[in-house]
Phi, psi and omega in degrees: 000147185269129171252126181230133181256114177287155171299139180105190192277353192260125172271125187253122186243133175061069177296138180210152178278340185272108178228085179259157178080165179293131179295148179265133170244125180235118183253118184261122180272175182256018181269118179278127180258203187290166177301150172292128182280162178287066178270353182251034169290170184222160162249161169046071172288184183299130179286153185276076178218157190300322180296344179262000187303316179297313178295313184297322182273325186249336181254315185300324180299337181283356177282344177064031181296128176264337179209145194227120178277141189283327189292145180073007175277098195230153168276330175218161178299130179087346181251083186260108193294342180275339187290143190299324181285002170255328173285321182233080190282343181255100188291348177269358184284172179279116179295348176272353184267114180302326183297345181265002177256146177232104181260004189300308181290321180291324177301317179303308181297316182302314181301318181287324179295314181294327181293333177274001173092009182261157172267170180249137168249099186267127182258110179280096186206185179262158177291142176274110185255017184301335191260015176238171192293327183219155175271121183267332189232151170288142185260015164226130182302126180289342186220099183302316182299321179290314182299320178291338176282327172296318178299316178302319185286334173292316178296319182295323177299319187263340179251337183240359177078015178299145176055055182057031177270195181230167178260079186278346177071029182289119188268325190263122179231108181264131183264100179081170177222126182046067173292348179264016177243119183301336179286343180247347184211121184265354179266194176269168175297325180294327177287324175296317179299326175296321179291316181298306186300319183284322180290313178301316180297315182295313183290324183284334176287324181283323184231077186296342179271353179276166175253125180247143178188190183166192004258004183060046179303134174281336177225086188282068179290155180309318183296315180292319178296315181296322179295317179298312179297322177296317178301315178301315181299312180299322181273353183066028183277145178288147178215085179290328176216146173252127184245148181205171179237160174219128178219180169059057176291134170236166180303128179092005184269001185307312182295325179302315176291307185296325185266358184301325179295325180294320180298312183293325178296324179293313178299318180296312180297320179300323179278359178093011181256054187293336182264359183283131178281160181244127180235127174268097192285342178195130180208150176195140185289338174235161181201168178063219180297340181287345181289344184264001182287155180300131177086008182295346182238016190275184188296330183293317177293319177300318179291324177298312181298318180298317180299315179295323182293322171298314184295323185288343176296338183249017177246166179282050177252128183267335184199148176219140185233112189279153178231110008220178176241023174259198185263013179275187181304135183075355183283174183270359186228126175243104186308132006262012187233148170295154177252178181305329177300320180303307182296330173300315179294323176302313180296318179293322179298321179299316178294319184291335179291351179279347170093294187238146177285152173250151177294146174207154177241132181238153176218129171094001180291146173298163186291341177241029175242146179218165179219147174221150173229144180221154184224131179268181185292338179272354179096359176292147184230142170241140170234125184250125174249124178244100190254108180246129182085187182290150173168203187294152175251010183219129181231130173252126177257126179247109179237030183295337183285356184260004183081197185270150173238147185283319181198176180197183177203158178236130176244141186217148176218130179211190185291338179287320177227099189277045174207149183286119183228150174287126181254332182208150165231143185212165177236149178043069188283358182077212186257347184221150172229135170252131182245123176252123187226104187288342182261143188296322181256110189215139173241126183234129176244114173259130182243120179243130187245137174284000000 
């Protein structure tokens, strides 16, 4: 890529004759805002199989994953080592008897996740066995009193070292997964509410320092959310966090995805749960059979995901966990190479490592395009531009309020090069940079060094 400096204070990167649409202007302020939130958590990390060794050891660490949700983390479909009916497979057994628990697989996974620097978001649920030949377990616990004691012993094993366990300090404990989905819960919603309120109250009394929550609704309608909150309030049950899922993006759905935390925040506040955090426990713009469509992992989806992750920094969302970062449908890795979703996460991780957001003012951004800026303790700055859909092909960054920088670089990914690549490096850039980007779906990472 060509770097050309015009006379004056503006540095021009990737000169092009094609400049359609209104130019974008981004002015970065020097006001440090709140810390960058854990919007880049994950579901379904790399599976422990030989064909994944290169990705797991050499590529996955670059994603900068800070938290990892346990559900659907499997060696094979339907065999999820974290799920309760695999740790405690005989539901008629005595929950106080160590011999009926099998922690071997989950211990192995936890050790590798912790070694990679990630925390655990543990979903206390049953395995999803839709993808194997027969159903081995009931998908609603037949005995709530016994089930909550099994949950207690799992937490004791991982947080108190019981039964040759470790003191991992796992804070997040989610009670069940998608109780509004018949494939995940065979009872009624009222029966789930009973399971949640009794289990959450029991675990919070036993472990006051953990965070308990749910219900990880697959379709969080206002009616279902209100019914769940009413049940929690009536039982006096704790709800440290409310979890839900988002899938199946269609044209015109940007606001449905972007605004969902605000809608839930209003429902929680109205019900008296003003301190309850909001967690997007699993999300992907496509799901199910649509994951196999051509282009499900291309730059268009990557730029959309990046835009939503930027937008959620400014919404009342406390955490989001993407599905997935393995090599399956919709994942960020297609053996033997990462795809654009992977590089999108790498760019966001680079920004997130800067710690705190910076204030910025934008003009001319498309309706589904967003920008974020972050600054670390040394004064180095990252600016992430997620340009999704049609819009301007020229962006000016004004960072004069931040003082002088010694050097910088620009990394870019678009349909021409579907991997994040350095297109320009420069010294003493002055106060402005002009970026010309001819393709409509583009992710740009600008790095400025003091």
